[in-house]
C-alpha positions as CSV (number, residue, x, y, z in Angstrom):
1,M,-1.1,-17.7,-5.0
2,A,1.5,-15.1,-4.2
3,R,2.1,-12.9,-1.2
4,Y,2.6,-9.2,-1.6
5,R,3.5,-6.4,0.8
6,F,1.7,-3.0,0.7
7,H,3.7,-0.1,2.1
8,A,2.4,3.4,2.4
9,T,4.7,6.5,2.3
10,N,4.9,10.2,1.6
11,G,8.6,10.1,1.2
12,Y,9.2,11.1,4.9
13,E,6.9,8.9,6.9
14,C,6.2,5.2,6.2
15,V,3.7,2.6,7.2
16,F,5.2,-0.8,6.5
17,D,3.4,-4.0,5.9
18,A,5.6,-6.7,7.5
19,Q,3.0,-9.5,7.1
20,G,1.7,-9.0,3.6
21,K,-1.4,-10.4,1.9
22,E,-1.9,-13.5,-0.2
23,I,-3.4,-12.4,-3.6
24,R,-4.5,-15.0,-6.1
25,V,-5.2,-12.8,-9.1
26,P,-2.7,-10.0,-9.8
27,E,-5.6,-7.8,-11.0
28,R,-6.8,-7.6,-7.3
29,L,-3.6,-5.8,-6.3
30,V,-5.3,-2.4,-7.0
31,R,-8.3,-3.3,-4.9
32,R,-6.1,-4.3,-1.9
33,A,-4.0,-1.1,-2.4
34,D,-7.2,0.9,-2.2
35,E,-8.1,-0.9,1.1
36,V,-4.6,0.0,2.5
37,V,-5.2,3.6,1.6
38,Q,-8.4,3.7,3.6
39,E,-6.8,1.9,6.5
40,V,-3.8,4.3,6.6
41,M,-6.0,7.3,6.3
42,S,-8.2,6.1,9.2
43,S,-5.2,5.3,11.4
44,L,-3.5,8.7,10.7
45,A,-6.8,10.7,10.9
46,D,-5.0,13.9,12.0
47,R,-3.5,14.3,8.6
48,E,-5.2,16.7,6.1
49,D,-2.9,16.5,3.0
50,W,-2.6,13.1,1.4
51,S,-1.3,14.4,-2.0
52,E,2.2,13.1,-1.5
53,W,1.2,9.7,-0.1
54,H,1.2,6.5,-2.2
55,V,1.1,2.7,-1.7
56,T,3.9,0.7,-3.2
57,V,3.2,-3.0,-3.7
58,H,6.2,-5.4,-3.5
59,D,6.4,-9.2,-4.1
60,L,8.4,-11.3,-1.6
61,S,11.6,-10.9,-3.6
62,G,11.3,-7.1,-3.0
63,R,10.4,-6.3,-6.6
64,R,8.0,-3.3,-6.9
65,V,5.0,-4.3,-8.9
66,L,2.6,-1.4,-8.4
67,V,2.6,2.2,-7.2
68,K,-0.8,3.8,-6.4
69,P,-1.3,7.4,-5.3
70,F,-3.7,8.0,-2.4
71,V,-5.7,10.6,-4.3
């Protein structure tokens, strides 16, 4: 099992995942990224335009393994 961090950004604002999440199967990274999208959209509910936002997924060595747009 590996730990990944899921950061959300629009290039100007960032929501950092300092703790990360243990993921057993790499194919589940997309599902967790979708969950992060929903969490960020809920926590920043005053936003209307999510077109520039995306989730970047990094392993613990800092290597980016996935980028998923919000929309």
